[in-house]
N, C-alpha and C positions, 0 to 999 in steps of 0.2 A: 100475732106474728112476732117472733123474736127480734132483737136490736140486731144481731148478727147476720140474720137472713135478709133484713132490710138493706143492710150495708152491701151486700153481695150483689143485691139485685140492682143497686143504683151505679155500680162501677161499669165504666165503658169497656168493652173488650178490646184487647190490643191485637191488630192483625199480624199474622205470621210474616217474617221478612223473608222475601224470596232470595235465595243465594245466586248471586251473579259472578261474573269473571272479575278476578283481581289480579294486580300485577304479580303477586307472589305465586299465581296458580301455575301448576305444571303444564296444563293444556289450556292455552288461551281460547277464549270464545270469540271467534272470528265474526260471529253474527252480533256482537253486542253493539248497541246504539250509543253507548255512552261516550262523550266527547273527551277527547284528551287535551291536558292543559298545555298551552302554548307558552314557552319561555321566551321573553324579550331579551335584547342586549342589556338593557337596564338591569334586569334581573341577574344576569350572568355577572355583570361588574359587581353588583352588589354582593353576590355569593362570594366572588374572589376575594373582595375586600374584607368580608367578614372573616374568611379563611386566613387571609394574612393578619388580620388583627388578633385572630385566637393565636396563631403561630407566634406573633411578635409578643403578644401578652404572657406566653408561657416562657419567653426568654428571660434570662437573669439581667440582662442589660436595661438600663435605664433610658427612657426616651427624654432626649434633652431638645426636642423640636418644640416649635410653638406655631402659630399660624402664620408667621412671617417668614421664618427660616426653618427649612425642613431638616430633618435628621438625616445625615448622610449614611448610606448603607455601608456595610463593611466591604463590600466588593462592588466596583462600579458597573460592572456587567455580570449578569448570572452566570452560573457554572456551564449550563447547557447552550450557552451562545456559540454559534458557529465560527470557525476561525476567520471566515470573511468578514462577518460583522464585527469582530474584535478588530480586525485591520482598518475597517472604516472608521469605527469609534475612535481609535488611536490616531488616525489621520486628521480626524476634526477636532481632537483635543477633548473627547469626551469620556476618556478612560485613562487618565494620566494624573499626574501629581499636581496639576495646575487647578484642579478643583479645590476650592477653598474648604477647610476643615472646621473652621470656626473654634480652633483650639490655640492655646499659646504654645507654638512649636519653635520659638526663637531660642536657640542654644547658643548664639553668639555671645562673646565677652562685652561687657560695658565699654562704651567708648568714652566714659568719663576719665579725664586725665588725672583727677584728684584720687580717684579710686585705684587708678593704675599705679600710682606712686606708692599709695599704701600697700597694695599687694606687692610691689617690688621690695619695699622696705621689710615687709614680713617674711619674704622669701629670703632676704639676706640674713636675718635672725635665725632661720632654720637651716641655713646652709653650712654644710660642714667644711672645716678648714681644708684647703687644697694641700695635698701632700706631693711635694716635688721629689720625683725619683733622681737618685744620684747620677743617672745617665743622661738626664735632661740637660738640654742647652739652657734652661731657666736656672739651673742650680749653679751653672758657672758664669754665664753671662749676667745674670742679676746680681750676684755677689761681687764680681770684679768690676772695678771702676776704671782700671786701665788696661792697656793692651799688654800682651806677654813680650812681644818682640816687635820692634820697629826697624824697617830697613830703608835705607835712603835710595831712592831710584830716580836721579834726574833724567828727564827726557821721557817720562811716560807718556804715552799717546793721551791726548785730551778728547779724543772721540769717545763719545759715550757708548758706541757699540763696539768698541774695541775689547780684545781679550789679552791685556798686558801681563797677566800673571797666571801661573799654572804650578799646581802641587802635585809631584809624582808619588808613586807608591813606595818609592824609597826615601821618602820624607826629605825631598829636596824642592825647594821653592826657585822657580826661574821666572825672571822678570825682563820684559822688553823695554829698553830704555833707548828711544830713538833708533840708531842703527846698529846698537849693540844688544847682546843678550848676556845676561849674568845669571847665575844660580848660586844658591847657597844650601849646603849640607846641614840641616838643623841639628843634626847629632854631634857633628864636629864643629859647627859655626864656621866653616870654612867657606869663603867667597871665590868663585872662580869665573873668568871670562870664558864664554864659549865660542863666540864668533862676533864678527862686525861686518855689516854690508858694505861694498865698495862705494866710495864716494860719487863715482859716476852713474851709479845705479839710481833710477828715479823711484821716488816713493821711500816710505819708512816702514818699519815693522808694526803690523797691526794686530796679529793674533799668534799666539803660541799654545802649543799643547804637548804634554808629555804622553808616551805611550803607556797603556794600561799594562800589558804583559811583558814589554821590554822597558822598563823604567829608565834604561840609559839613552832611549832614543827620544828626540823632541823634533817636533815639526814647527815650522815658522813660516808665515805668509806675510807678504808685503801689500802694500796699496796699489801696486801696478800688476798684481796677479802672479807673481812668482811665488813657488813653494820650495823650501829647502828643508832637508831632513839630515839631522846631525846626530853623531854618537857623542854623548857627553863623557864617556869613559876615554876614549882615544882622541877626542877633540878632532873629529875628522867628519867631512861632509860625506853623507851617504848618497845623495841624489838630489837634483834639481829639476823642477817641473814649472813650465810656463803655461798659464791657462789662455785659452783663446780670447782673443780681443782685448787683452791687457784688464781683464775684469777684476776689480779689487777683491781681495779675500774677506769673506765674513767669518762665519762660524766653523770651528773644527771639532771632530769628534772621532775617536778611535775605537775600533772593535777588533781585538787581536791584532793582526797585521794590515787591516783594512783601514784606511784614512778617508773619512768624508769631509768634503771641502765645500763650503757655500760661497758662492760668487756673486759679484754684483749684477749680473745679467739674469740672475732667476735660475741658474743652473746649479746642480750638485754634482762635482766630480769626485769619483771613487778611484783611489790609488792603493796600491799594495807595496808596502815597503820593501818587497822582495822583487818587484818588477820594475823596470824603468820606464814603463808607458803606463797610460791610463787604463785602467780596467773597467770603467763603466762611466755612464753619465746619466743623470735624471733630470728632466726638464719638465717639472710640474709647476713651478712658481712663475710669476711674471714680474716680480720686484726682486730687489736684493735680498738673499738670505742671510739673516742675522744669526740665528740660532739653531744648531743642530745637536742631536742627542740620540745615540743608539741605546736600544734597551739592553738590559744586563745580559739576556740571552743572545743578542744579535738578530732577533726575528724582525724586529721593526725598527725603523729610523725616522724620528720626529724632526720636523723642520719648520722654522717660522720666518717669515719675510716681513718687508717694510709695509705691505698692505695689510698686515693683521691675520693673514691666512696660515693656518697650521696644516701641514700635509703629513700623513703617515705612509711610509714607504714599506711594502712587505717584502723583505728580503728573499724569502723562500718562494714567492710566486712572481718575483720581479716585476712588481706592478704596485702602483699606488691605490690605496684603499678609497681614496675620494674621487677616483676617475668615473667610477660607475655610480656616483653620487649616492654612495652607502650611507654617508653620514650628513650629506647636504650642507647646510649652513651651520653645522653644529660646531665646527672648529674654526669659525670666524670671529674676530675680535675688531675692536674700534681703534686700535693703535699697533705701532710696530711690536713685533715679537723677538726678544732676544733670549729671555730665560726660559729655558725647559729643563724639566727633571722628571725622569721614571722612578715610580716608587719601588724600592728594593723589597719590601715584605708584602707588597700587593702590585705585581706587574701590570694589572689592568689599569692603573691610575697613573694618569699623566698631567703634571702640574705645568702651567704655563703663566708667566708673567708679562704684562703689557707695559709699554713706555708712556710718555706723555701724549695725550691728555687723559687717557683712561686710568692707568695706574692701578690695576686689579690683578690679583692672583685667582685663577681659576683651575680647578681640579676636575678633570674629565674621566669618565669611565669609557674605555674604548670598546668594550663589548656590548654597549648600548647601541642597538641598530636602528633605533628611531631616527628619522631624517632631521627632525627639529628639536632633538632631546637637550635641555640644558645642561650646564655642567653640574656636577654633584655639589660642589661648594664654590662661593664667590667670596672673596676676601678683598674689600676695598681698602687700598693702603694710601691713596692720595698722592703718590710718588712713583717715579720711574723705578720699575723692578729691573735690575740689572742681573741678577743670577738667583737661582734657587737650588737647594740641596736637601734631599731627604735624609733623615738620620737613619743610620744602619742600627742604632742601638735602641731607639724608642720611636713611637709613633709621633714624630715632630718634623715640621718643615722649616727649614730656616731660609730667610731671604735676605738680600742686600739690595740697596737702593742707590740710585744716583740724584739726578735733579728732583729736588722736593719742592712743591708748592704749598706743603703744609709741614710744621715741624715735627717730622717723623723720620727716624733713621732705620736701623735693622730691626726685625722681629722676628720672633720664633713662633709659629702657629701650631697649636697642639690639636690633635685628632681625637675623638671625632667631633668634639664641641668647637674646635678651632678658636680657642681662646689664647691670645699672646700674652706674654708677660710684660709687654710694653716697649717703647722705642729704645734703641741704643745708638745715640747719635754720634757714632765715632766713624763712620764710613758713609760720609754724606754725598760722595761723588764716586765716580767710576770705580765700582766694587766688583770682585769676584770672590768665588769661595773656594777653599782648599778641598783636597780630597781624602784627607787622612781619616775622616769621619769623627774625630774628637774636638778638633778645635779650627774655626774658620779662618781664613785669610782674606785680605782685601787691599786693593790697591787704588789709590786716589791720585788723579792727574792735576795739573797745576789749575789753581782757581783763577778765574778771569774776572 
């Protein structure tokens, strides 16, 4: 027998495999006795973990986790999470920014004072020289060491809240000296005596104000609440008004023929130069009204009182904008308010100046309807601000000061960075500003 035949006889025959039902079959065998595999929860978790690991491994991001600190996912909650679950997670702080990122997210500046000084010095080296425009108050007040003109006015009121000086649109300066009112035409340098209060009358002159549209008419108020209207050209009295309760006169402000008068009882009296009687009365303050200022279009009247409250009266709607608490505590200050000024090139801005002990200039935007909105700018001057005047030629604010607890006089603040050229210690007490727009005027009372 050959070798190949012997090997064929020694091989064990392989039984034929019977074909049964498989999961891929089209028609399953319902009578198959094969047991199906049961999957436990552990198997499902391992399968999910393997799928997540494969997905995460295919990503280009680097896993920075270790066995103690896990890597935070890009999203705190999956995208398919229901809105209700998201709300619950946010409520319990599981899906907000309070979860630690384990990264250096500190973007604040260093608190090291030594480095801050170096930064400041380096910034000064790169800073371009400041170019002063010829219309700026800094170009005139900074170069001139002496005043242009000095007028002697004996008997000027020593009250810090008085208005003893006024500059007319016809370039005439009027000064209240005790019981008399004098004015000088700066074009001709002629000094004229306008009137004198009777000796029997109680009180002295405390406030005077020229009319804007009729520069020959001047209003004068006394300490006993009497108002007088005079024509400087004819040297005649046009009218006399006596306020209720002999309340002393505070601030005065003209708009066309309407004169607003602030009184000691907190009321604001409205008079028309063509009418012998009062045309209106505003009762929004509880303390003496020191400052009054009509806006240039006559739509709003700003007023400040002894308690540091500034009210805005809407002349078109005949109501105060602060009655409905539209601005809430936004216009409240910590000291009496005398200085008020509306911005001529941006009518929505109102500048207010406070007296002792606050001594700050605040700039408000009246279009801001938030109840607790802060002022746009705060300028600490550490001195009583007696008057404010916006420049009609450039974006500057000129302030004059009275009693000072730090050596600082007048200053011109520039916008928008509000950097002033420095103090001008020439109006250290009872100061006012002229209305010519080119040069300021001030009045000082007797020093005690």
